[in-house]
Each structure stands twice: as structure tokens, then as C-alpha cells.
ZAZAMI-451571 format. One line per 2 residues: their letters; for each residue x, y, z of N, C-alpha, C. Coordinates in steps of 0.02 Angstrom, whole numbers, plus 32768, in hexadecimal, padded with zeros to 4 digits. Example, Ala and Ser with C-alpha at 12.3 -4.5 7.8 and 13.67 -1.06 7.14 Angstrom:
2
as> 8294/7EE4/8186/8267/7F1F/8186/8294/7F5B/8186 ~ 8282/7F90/8162/82AC/7FCB/8165/8285/8002/818A
***
This chain:
77
xx> 3042/E65E/D124/3071/E65D/D0ED/304C/E661/D0AB ~ 3015/E63D/D0A5/2FF0/E63D/D066/2FD3/E681/D057
xx> 2FB6/E6A1/D089/2F96/E6E1/D07D/2FC6/E71D/D082 ~ 2FF7/E719/D0AE/3020/E754/D0BC/3069/E74C/D0A5
xx> 3079/E713/D088/30BE/E708/D071/30CD/E731/D033 ~ 310C/E73B/D027/3122/E75D/CFEA/3131/E725/CFB8
xx> 3107/E720/CF85/310C/E6EB/CF53/312A/E707/CF13 ~ 3151/E6DC/CEF1/316A/E6EF/CEAF/3174/E6B0/CE86
xx> 3171/E6B9/CE44/317A/E681/CE16/31C0/E686/CDF8 ~ 31E8/E653/CE04/322C/E652/CDEC/322D/E63F/CDA2
xx> 325A/E65C/CD7A/325E/E64C/CD33/3268/E601/CD24 ~ 3282/E5DB/CD53/328B/E593/CD48/324A/E56D/CD4F
xx> 3213/E590/CD5B/31D2/E570/CD5F/31BE/E55A/CDA5 ~ 31D9/E57B/CDD8/31CA/E568/CE1D/31AA/E5A3/CE42
xx> 317A/E594/CE6D/315E/E5C6/CE9A/3188/E5C7/CEDA ~ 3196/E602/CEF2/31BC/E60B/CF30/3194/E638/CF5F
xx> 319D/E62E/CF9F/3180/E65A/CFD1/31B7/E66A/D004 ~ 31B6/E6A7/D01E/31E7/E6BA/D050/31CC/E6AC/D095
xx> 31F5/E689/D0BD/31E3/E67B/D103/3206/E6AF/D12F ~ 31DF/E6D0/D159/31FC/E703/D185/31F5/E6F0/D1CF
xx> 31E2/E6B2/D1DC/31DD/E69A/D221/3204/E65A/D228 ~ 3213/E649/D266/3238/E60B/D273/3282/E619/D27A
xx> 32A7/E5E4/D285/32EF/E5EA/D290/3314/E5CD/D254 ~ 334E/E5EA/D247/3379/E5CE/D213/3398/E58D/D22C
xx> 33AA/E55F/D1FF/33CB/E521/D214/340B/E530/D23B ~ 341F/E502/D266/3458/E50E/D291/349A/E4F2/D274
xx> 3496/E4CE/D23C/34D4/E4B3/D21F/34FC/E4EC/D200 ~ 353E/E4E5/D201/356A/E51A/D1E7/355E/E528/D19D
xx> 3550/E4F4/D176/3546/E4FC/D12E/3508/E526/D11F ~ 34D5/E522/D149/3496/E544/D13C/348A/E580/D169
xx> 34BB/E590/D194/34B2/E5C5/D1C6/34B0/E60A/D1A4 ~ 347E/E632/D1B6/3478/E676/D19F/3473/E6A2/D1DD
xx> 349C/E6D6/D1DF/349B/E703/D219/345D/E72F/D216 ~ 343E/E738/D24F/3404/E764/D253/33C3/E73F/D250
xx> 338C/E765/D254/334A/E747/D257/332D/E741/D211 ~ 32FA/E715/D20B/32D9/E70E/D1CB/32AF/E74B/D1BA
xx> 329E/E774/D1ED/327A/E7B1/D1DE/32A6/E7E1/D1B6 ~ 32E7/E7DF/D1C3/3317/E80B/D1A1/332E/E7E9/D160
xx> 333E/E7A9/D163/3356/E783/D12A/3327/E748/D11F ~ 32F0/E752/D0F9/32BF/E71C/D0F0/32DC/E6E0/D0CA
xx> 32BF/E6A7/D0D7/32D3/E669/D0B4/32A3/E65F/D07A ~ 32BE/E651/D03F/3295/E643/D005/328C/E5F7/D000
xx> 324D/E5E1/CFFC/323E/E59A/CFFB/3217/E58A/CFBB ~ 322B/E554/CF99/3207/E53E/CF5D/31C6/E51C/CF73
xx> 318F/E52F/CF53/314E/E512/CF61/3135/E4F3/CF1F ~ 3127/E4B2/CF20/3110/E490/CEE4/30C4/E499/CEDB
xx> 30AD/E48C/CE9F/3066/E490/CE91/3040/E45D/CEBC ~ 305D/E422/CEC5/303E/E3EF/CEEF/3036/E407/CF37
xx> 306A/E42A/CF51/3065/E445/CF95/302F/E47B/CF9A ~ 3029/E4A4/CF66/2FF4/E4D7/CF65/2FAF/E4B7/CF62
xx> 2FA8/E483/CF3B/2F68/E460/CF37/2F56/E440/CF7A ~ 2F88/E421/CF9A/2F7D/E402/CFDB/2F68/E437/D00E
xx> 2F8B/E470/D00F/2F7B/E4A5/D03E/2F35/E4C0/D031 ~ 2F23/E4C9/CFF2/2EDF/E4E0/CFE1/2EAA/E4AE/CFF9
xx> 2EB7/E46E/CFF0/2E88/E43A/D007/2E82/E43B/D053 ~ 2EB9/E444/D076/2EB9/E448/D0BF/2E91/E485/D0D7
xx> 2E98/E4BD/D0B4/2E72/E4F9/D0C6/2E27/E4ED/D0BC ~ 2E15/E4CD/D084/2DCF/E4BC/D077/2DB3/E48F/D0AE
xx> 2DDA/E45E/D0C3/2DC5/E431/D0F9/2DBC/E458/D13A ~ 2DEA/E484/D14A/2DE6/E4AC/D186/2DA7/E4D8/D185
xx> 2D99/E4F7/D14D/2D5D/E521/D147/2D1F/E4F7/D154 ~ 2D1B/E4BB/D137/2CE2/E48F/D143/2CDB/E47C/D18C
xx> 2D14/E46C/D1AC/2D13/E45B/D1F3/2CF9/E496/D21D ~ 2D11/E4D1/D20E/2CFC/E50D/D233/2CB2/E51C/D229
xx> 2C99/E511/D1EC/2C51/E51B/D1E0/2C27/E4EA/D208 ~ 2C3D/E4AB/D20B/2C19/E479/D233/2C1C/E48A/D27D
xx> 2C55/E4A1/D295/2C5C/E4B3/D2DB/2C2E/E4EE/D2EC ~ 2C2E/E520/D2C1/2C03/E55B/D2CD/2BB9/E546/D2CD
xx> 2BA7/E51B/D29E/2B61/E503/D29A/2B4E/E4DD/D2D9 ~ 2B7A/E4B1/D2F0/2B6B/E489/D32C/2B65/E4B6/D36A
xx> 2B90/E4E8/D36F/2B8C/E516/D3A8/2B4D/E540/D3A4 ~ 2B3A/E555/D369/2AFE/E57E/D360/2AC0/E556/D372
xx> 2ABE/E515/D35D/2A85/E4EA/D36E/2A7E/E4E2/D3BA ~ 2AB5/E4DA/D3DD/2AB4/E4D1/D426/2A9C/E511/D448
xx> 2AB3/E54B/D430/2AA1/E58B/D44F/2A57/E59B/D444 ~ 2A3C/E587/D40B/29F5/E594/D3FE/29C7/E56A/D42B
x> 29DC/E52E/D43C/29B1/E503/D466/29BC/E516/D4AE
***
């Protein structure tokens, strides 16, 4: 979603991203006919959520670097 989502900035000062996967809610009030690929859902994303996601990605990158390093050390010995 972060890399491949369709992002736009709403004039009210909110970031939105379109979700094209998953299922629509099943309640009558929120029911939309068809798939999200055809009718994407627009979701508000706050700056705090973006910061949290960025921090999580940084953590994941660090974890993967440590994993690669540990596997490389084992293979060399």
C-alpha cells in the first residue's frame, strides 16, 4: 500500500490512499456492490500513521540485514 497505493492530498488537509484489496463491510449501511479492484476504498491516513509505518519499515530492514548477516556468517564457516 505504501509503495504501490494511489495517494492523494485532500484539500481538508488529509492524506488518503485507495485500497484495492480486501472485502467491503457486510453491513447494509456500508455495503458496496462489486470488488475493491473495481471500486477502490479511500482511507484517511494520518501523519502519525505514516510515521509509524516508516518506523516499522526501518525496523524490518534492520531485522533483515541482521538475518542476512547471520546466515552469511554461518555459510562462510
